[in-house]
N, C-alpha and C positions, 0 to 999 in steps of 0.2 A: 567285416571288424575294424572300426579306429581305435588307434589308440591317440588318446588325448596327455598331452607330456604339461605338466605345469610348474612353472619354479615353487618349493616349499619353503624353501628357505636360501638363505646366502649368508656364508662365514666369509668376511672381508669387504672387498668391492669389486663388484664383477661389472666389467664395460658393457655389458650386452643386456643383462636380463635385471628384470625388479622383479620382486617378491608378487607371486599372484599371475606373473606372463604365460601366457600359453600358447605349445601352435598345436597340430593334428598332423599324426599321419593316418591319411585316408585310405582305406583297405588294408591297411598295416604293411604299408610302404612308401605312400607319396604324402610329400611332404608339401602341405599346407600351413602358413605363416601371413600374418598381416607385420608380423614385429621381424629384427634380424636374428639369425640363430647360428649360435654361436659353434665351429666345429670340434673346440675341444671338449663340448657339452655333448654335442651329436654323436664324439666317436664313443663317448661311452655310454648312449643307449643303442650302437650296431649290435652289439652282442645278444641284444633282448630283444627288438623291436619286434621282430618275426616269431621267435617263440610264445611273448606276451599277446600276441593275437589270436592264439591258438591254447592255452592254457596258460594256466595260476599262477599267479608269481610264486605261490609256495614254493612250488616243483624246481624254483632255481634259488629257491632262497633267498630271495629276496620282498619277499610280502612284509606289509607294514606291522605293526607291535599290536595295535588294534584295530586296524582293517584292512583283514588278509585280502582282500579283492585287489588292493592297490598294491602297486610295486613302487621302491622308492633307491634312486641312482643317483648316485653323486657323480658331479663331474672332475677330472684328474689335478686340475689347479688345486695344488698347496699352496694355499693361502699363506699360513703362517710363515712361508720361504720365500715365497716371491712379491708377496704384500697384493696378490690379485684378490682375486674372490672363488673360494669354492659353493657352487652351486648346488643344494639339492632336488632333485625332478621328483614329481610323484606323480607318477604312471597308472594309466585306467584304461583299460579296454570296454568299450561301449559297440556294442552289436549294432549292425546296420540292415535295414530292409534290404537294399540291394548292392550284391556284392560285386566288386571289378575283377575285371580279369588282368590277368598280367601281360605287359606288352609280348609281342614275339608268340 
């Protein structure tokens, strides 16, 4: 299962992302990206990425209001206080044909 993470919205100004940017977690754990990936945003995804590769977002209370198959996770930057940008990520699980095996 691959996880596709797409920037859905930004409140304030994010120095890393633009709306529509995306990256992939291949096989649910291998980060693949053509763009820089912010560690703050990645930290918000960490508690959920593995769970979303094997279960529905509703199980974790992070499903979308209109599309229950997608999860929504927000980065921890409080834009109103820091002057930075709070990013909302749309997270989709995509089935793959050949599962990867973890290292080790």
